[in-house]
N, C-alpha and C positions, 0 to 999 in steps of 0.2 A: 454743822457738827455733825451730824448723822452722814453726811453726803460719801466720806471716805468709804462708808462700807458698803458701798452700793458700784457696778460696773462702771466704767467711763461711758458717758453720752448719759449719763442718768439723769444729770438736770435739761441739758437741752430736751432730752424726749418728757421731762415732766414740764417745760415751758412750754413745749408744742401744746401737752393738755391741756395745759392751763390755757390757754388761747382757745384750744378745739370745744372746751367746755364752758367757755365764756364767764370765767373767774373772776371776780375783780382784784385785783394786787393791793387794791389801796386800804383795804380793811382786813380787821383780825378775823380768824375762824370764828371764834365765838360771836362775831358779830353777823356772820352769815346764815343764810336762812337754813333749815333741814334739808331742803333739796341741793342748796352748794355744798353744805357740808357733806353731804354723800359724793356729790362730783367732785370736793377733794382730796375723799380719801378714797377715791377710786383712781384719778389722778394720782394720787400718792402711791398704791397697789400696784399703779399700770404702768410708772414709769423705770422700772429697773428690769420690765417687759418679760414679766417670769412666764415660765412654762405652763404651768397651774397657778389660778386662782381661786382660793374658797371664798365665796360669799355667803354669809348667814340674813337672810332675811332683808335683803341689800335696799328691797324697795320699801321698806315699812315707813308709812307715815308720809309719802313723797305726794306731793300734786301728780294727778293725770299726765301734764304735757315735760315734766322733770324723770316722771316714773317711763314714758315713752323713750325720752333721749336716752336716757342710763340704760335700757335694756337693749336698744339702738346699737352704744357701744358695746356690751358686751355678747351681740349678735355678731360684729365687728370683729371682736378679739377673739372669738370663738371659729371665725372664718380664716385665722391665722394660727390656724392649728394649735390654739393652744386649747386646754383644755380647761373649763370654767365650771368649777362644781357650785350648784345655786341652792342654796336651802331657803323653801320659801311655801305657804300656805295660799298662796294666791296661785291657783290653779291656771288660770287663764295664762296668766304670765308665764308659767312654767311651760304650759303647750304653744307659745308662741317664741319661747326660745331655745328649748331643749330635745337633742337631738337623743336620750337615754332617761329613762324615769327610774328612779328608784321612790320604794316606797317604804316608810317605815313604820312601825308599829310595838308600841313600849318598845322602842329603843332597838328594834332587831328588824333587818330587810325582809317583806314579805313581799316583793316583786319588782325586779329588777328587769329590765327591756329597752329596747328601740321603741320608742312612741310609737310609732305608728305600727311597729307588732304587737305592742299592748293593747292599742286598738281596736285589734282586730283578732286578737285568739281569745279577749273574753266579751263574753255574750252576756245578755238580761233575757232571758226566759220566764213565759208567763204559763203556766200549766195550771187548766181547768179542768177537774174531774169529774166523772160520771157523777149522778146521784148518789148517794149515801158511801161516798169514797171519800177519804181524809187523810190516807196517808198517802206520801208521795212516793211515787216510786225509787229508784235508786237510779241515780243521774251520774252517766259516766263524765269524767274530766273534775277536774279539782273546783268544790265549791267553796265559794270564796265571802257569799253572803246568802240568808236565805229568809226569807218571812212569808206569813201565809195568814188568810182567812177563810173560815170553813173550805171551800171545796179549791181556792184558788191560791197557787203557791208562785212566788214572786224569788227567782236568785240569781247571780251572778256568778257563772261558770266560765271558767278558765280549761281551754282546751278541747272543748267538744266541736267534735268533726258534725257537719251538716246532715251526715247519712245516721247519725245515734239523733240527732233531734227528729228527723225521718223515721225509726225503728219505735221512739218513744211514742210518738202519734198513733203506729199500729196496735200500743198494746190496750185491752179492753178498758182500761180504767181508765182512760185519758181522752178528755171530750173533745181538747182542741187546746194547741200547745202556739206561741206567738215568739219571735223571736225578732231584737234586735240589737245592734253592736251601740253601746253604753257611751257616752262620754266620760273623759278624762275625770272629770268630778265625780262621776257618779264610781267609775271603779275604787277612786280615792278613799269615798264613802264607802263603799262595801268594802273594804280594807279595814277599813276604821272601825266597823261593826262589830259589837260582841260577840265570839262565837261560839 
């Protein structure tokens, strides 16, 4: 019925995907498991070989094996110079398949960077102040999140050069500074915290 709307070769490519995804042809879609339904949806979406594919929480509710196979299909698709826009709260999946990560907060993009860049430009700082000091010194860079208990401040900072950390350490009110690279989930959570 709808095949006329698609380019030549659509049906042949769909049949290839059906075999690749090991989809049963003798059952109606409503009789399939959630994982199989997701594979059918992906096969239908890929059959016309789109340049851009937009997926919203595509692995939600899938068992681990089907999720793995599904994500492998997405990685393969991206390797064919196609753009895949994937919306997901599954941070480990995003880390596994994404080249570029955009973080949205209240419908607005608060960060959009190549994944590897994002993991190197954001640092977690733990600043311990000297006795009787509670006010955190001004931090260069962009403050993503911050919390403190008594003399200790823990914050995520974007774009803070190492020489600035050394300069902070030299300040009289600072007893100690520890710095580490947070993982993507910690960065995401930092951006989601109330400002």
